[in-house]
C-alpha positions in Angstrom: -15.9 -7.8 31.7 -14.1 -11.1 31.2 -10.8 -9.7 30.0 -9.1 -13.1 29.7 -11.8 -14.2 27.2 -11.7 -10.9 25.4 -8.0 -11.3 24.9 -8.4 -14.8 23.5 -11.0 -13.4 21.0 -8.7 -10.6 20.0 -5.8 -13.0 19.4 -8.1 -15.1 17.1 -9.3 -12.0 15.3 -5.8 -10.7 14.5 -4.2 -14.0 13.7 -4.1 -13.2 9.9 -2.1 -10.0 10.7 0.6 -11.8 12.6 3.8 -12.0 10.5 2.7 -9.3 8.1 5.3 -6.5 7.7 9.0 -6.7 8.5 11.2 -7.0 11.5 13.6 -4.2 12.4 16.5 -5.6 10.4 18.6 -2.5 10.5 19.4 -3.6 14.1 20.9 -7.0 13.5 20.0 -8.4 16.9 16.3 -7.6 16.2 16.5 -9.1 12.8 16.7 -12.5 14.4 13.5 -12.3 16.3 10.8 -14.8 15.4 8.3 -12.9 13.3 5.3 -15.1 14.3 5.3 -14.1 17.9 2.3 -12.4 19.5 1.5 -11.5 23.0 -0.9 -9.1 24.8 -1.5 -8.1 28.4 -3.9 -5.8 30.2 -3.1 -4.5 33.7 -6.0 -3.1 35.6 -5.7 -0.2 38.0 -6.3 -2.6 40.9 -3.3 -4.6 39.9 -4.9 -7.6 38.2 -3.2 -8.7 35.0 -4.6 -10.7 32.1 -2.8 -12.0 29.1 -2.8 -14.1 25.9 -0.1 -15.7 23.7 3.5 -14.7 24.4 2.5 -12.2 27.1 5.1 -13.3 29.5 8.0 -13.6 27.0 10.6 -10.8 27.3 11.3 -8.7 24.2 13.3 -5.5 23.5 11.2 -2.5 24.5 13.1 0.0 22.4 11.2 3.3 22.1 8.5 2.3 24.6 11.3 3.2 27.1 10.8 6.9 26.1 7.5 7.1 28.0 9.1 6.1 31.2 12.2 8.3 30.8 9.9 11.3 30.0 7.9 10.6 33.1 11.0 10.3 35.3 12.4 13.6 33.9 9.1 15.4 34.5 8.9 14.1 38.0 11.7 16.6 38.8 9.9 19.5 37.2 9.0 20.8 33.7 12.3 22.5 32.8 12.7 19.8 30.1 10.2 21.7 27.9 12.7 24.5 27.3 14.8 21.9 25.4 12.2 19.9 23.5 8.8 20.6 21.9 5.5 18.8 22.1 4.3 18.8 18.5 4.0 15.9 16.1 6.9 15.7 13.7 5.4 14.4 10.5 8.9 13.0 9.6 10.7 9.7 10.4 11.7 9.2 14.0 15.4 9.6 13.1 15.1 12.6 10.8 17.7 15.4 10.9 15.6 17.8 8.8 13.6 19.5 11.4 16.5 19.9 13.8 18.3 22.1 11.3 15.1 24.2 10.6 14.4 24.6 14.3 17.8 25.4 15.8 18.5 22.1 17.4 15.2 21.8 19.4 13.6 18.4 18.7 9.9 18.5 17.8 8.8 16.1 20.6 10.3 13.8 23.2 9.4 10.6 21.4 11.4 11.0 18.2 15.0 9.9 18.6 16.4 13.5 18.9 13.9 14.3 21.6 14.5 11.1 23.5 18.3 11.9 23.5 17.5 15.2 25.1 15.4 13.5 27.8 18.2 11.1 28.5 20.6 14.0 28.7 18.2 15.7 31.1 18.0 12.6 33.4 21.8 12.3 33.3 22.1 15.4 35.5 21.0 13.1 38.3 23.1 10.0 37.4 23.0 7.2 34.9 19.6 7.5 33.1 19.5 3.9 32.0 20.2 2.7 35.6 17.5 5.0 37.0 15.0 3.7 34.4 15.9 0.1 35.2 15.4 0.6 38.9 12.0 2.2 38.3 10.8 -0.6 36.0 11.9 -3.3 38.4 10.0 -1.6 41.2 6.8 -1.0 39.2 6.8 -4.5 37.6 7.7 -6.3 40.7 10.4 -8.1 38.7 14.0 -7.8 40.0 15.3 -9.8 37.1 14.5 -7.3 34.4 17.7 -6.3 32.7 19.4 -5.0 29.6 19.8 -7.4 26.7 23.6 -7.2 26.0 23.3 -8.5 22.5 20.8 -5.9 21.5 22.7 -3.1 23.3 25.9 -4.1 21.4 24.1 -4.3 18.1 22.5 -0.9 18.5 25.8 0.7 19.6 27.4 -0.6 16.5 24.7 0.9 14.3 24.1 4.2 16.1 25.6 6.6 13.5 22.3 8.4 12.9 21.6 8.9 16.6 25.2 10.0 17.1 24.7 12.6 14.3 21.5 13.8 15.9 23.2 14.2 19.3 26.2 16.1 17.9 24.0 18.3 15.8 22.0 19.3 18.9 25.3 19.8 20.8 26.3 22.3 18.2 23.2 24.3 19.3 24.2 23.9 23.0 21.2 21.6 23.5 23.2 18.8 25.1 24.5 19.1 28.6 26.8 16.1 28.7 29.3 14.5 26.3 27.6 12.8 23.4 29.2 9.4 23.9 28.0 9.2 27.5 24.5 10.2 26.6 24.4 7.8 23.7 25.6 4.9 25.8 22.8 5.5 28.3 20.2 5.9 25.6 21.2 2.6 23.9 21.1 0.8 27.2 17.6 2.1 28.0 16.3 1.0 24.6 17.8 -2.4 25.0 15.9 -3.3 28.2 14.0 -6.6 27.8 10.5 -6.9 29.3 7.3 -8.9 28.8 3.9 -7.4 27.9 2.9 -8.1 31.5 5.9 -6.2 32.8 5.4 -3.2 30.6 1.7 -3.0 31.4 2.2 -3.2 35.1 5.0 -0.6 34.9 2.8 1.9 33.1 -0.1 1.7 35.4 0.9 5.1 37.0 -0.4 6.7 33.8 -3.7 5.0 34.1 -3.9 6.1 37.8 -3.1 9.7 36.9 0.4 9.7 38.2 0.2 7.2 41.2 2.6 4.4 41.4 1.9 0.8 42.4 3.0 1.4 45.9 0.6 4.3 46.3 3.2 7.0 46.1 2.8 9.8 43.5 5.3 10.0 40.6 3.6 12.7 38.7 1.0 15.3 39.5 -2.4 15.2 37.7 -1.4 17.7 35.1 1.9 16.1 34.4 0.3 12.7 34.0 -2.3 14.2 31.7 0.4 15.8 29.6 2.4 12.6 29.2 -0.7 10.8 27.9 -1.5 13.7 25.6 2.0 13.6 24.0 1.6 9.8 23.7 -1.6 10.4 21.8 -0.2 13.0 19.4 3.4 11.8 19.0 3.7 8.2 20.3 3.6 6.2 17.1 6.1 8.1 15.0 4.5 9.8 12.0 1.5 7.5 12.1 0.0 9.1 15.3 -3.0 10.4 13.5 -3.8 7.0 12.0 -3.3 5.4 15.4 -5.6 7.9 17.2 -8.2 7.3 14.4 -8.1 3.5 14.7 -7.3 2.9 18.4 -8.4 6.1 20.2 -5.9 5.8 23.1 -2.6 7.4 24.1 0.1 4.9 22.8 3.8 4.5 22.4 5.3 2.0 20.0 8.8 0.6 19.7 10.6 -1.0 16.7 11.0 -4.2 18.8 7.3 -4.7 17.9 5.8 -3.6 21.2 3.0 -1.0 21.7 1.9 0.4 25.1 -1.5 2.0 25.4 -3.2 3.7 28.3 -6.9 3.8 29.2 -7.0 6.5 31.9 -8.8 5.4 35.0 -9.0 1.7 33.8 -5.9 0.0 32.7 -2.6 -0.2 30.8 -2.3 -2.5 27.8 0.8 -3.8 26.1 0.9 -5.8 22.9 3.9 -7.3 21.1 4.3 -8.7 17.6 7.7 -8.1 15.9 6.6 -7.4 12.3 6.4 -3.7 11.6 4.7 -1.5 9.0 6.6 1.1 6.9 6.4 3.6 9.8 7.8 1.3 12.4 4.7 0.2 14.2 3.6 -3.4 14.8 1.1 -4.4 12.2 -0.6 -7.0 14.4 -0.2 -4.8 17.5 -2.2 -1.9 16.0 -4.9 -4.3 14.8 -5.1 -5.9 18.3 -5.5 -2.5 20.0 -8.1 -1.5 17.4 -10.1 -4.6 18.3 -9.6 -4.0 22.0 -11.1 -0.5 22.0 -13.8 -1.6 19.5 -14.9 -4.5 21.7 -14.6 -2.8 25.1 -15.7 0.7 24.1 -12.8 1.9 26.2 -11.5 5.0 24.3 -10.8 8.5 25.3 -13.2 9.6 22.5 
């Protein structure tokens, strides 16, 4: 299949969707992102990467980082699952409601409360954001990947809801480290800037059933399967059912406008377009992945 030509076609097909929706203006640094941007990259399991549009332009990965921190945490064992669930939430990603009803145990690792627990789990072995950054640099082959200081400062200044989530979980003894330290690491991990090509390359271990780009194994077969499963059911906030219906792949979105999707055994795909729908997912990004699976027939269903 000529993936370069396919991506050109997809970009043409979704052009009317680019700019529809709204940028994440509740984070001031993201509010200034140009809404007309669009990029898409496909990284094949043999390492070949194809792209279209702004596929090599860095953007804030935001909640896409949660896939990688979850994988890093699970690479040390599955004890994390005693502290966080694996079910869809059905509520906004920063909701406090379920935490109170479920004794401080987040519904899944991709809502903000769950991701804070994952970061707290990683913090037992050092700075979680630093560990994530090292991993992403190694997998992408890009030593210059870093944290966007403007985005990090902007998020830290507007982190009251995340702070409340973390302190609430701490009241149920579900935080192991001081909340300010965990929140600092969480904000920095979300503020990493990468291109579509970087993200797709870095996520190939999930398409290879746990095997990294250097041939070493990060996750066992079962653990890799489970990360993909949680992505499918929980990766696009409370629109995961709609995403599975339209796209048919494990995916994880971020309010920076990026979406990562995995085709097990074939490739990792990353698309970026900053304008979001009401649930926080890229409008043009979902449309592009819908076209991708329709035209290729590459779906898990």
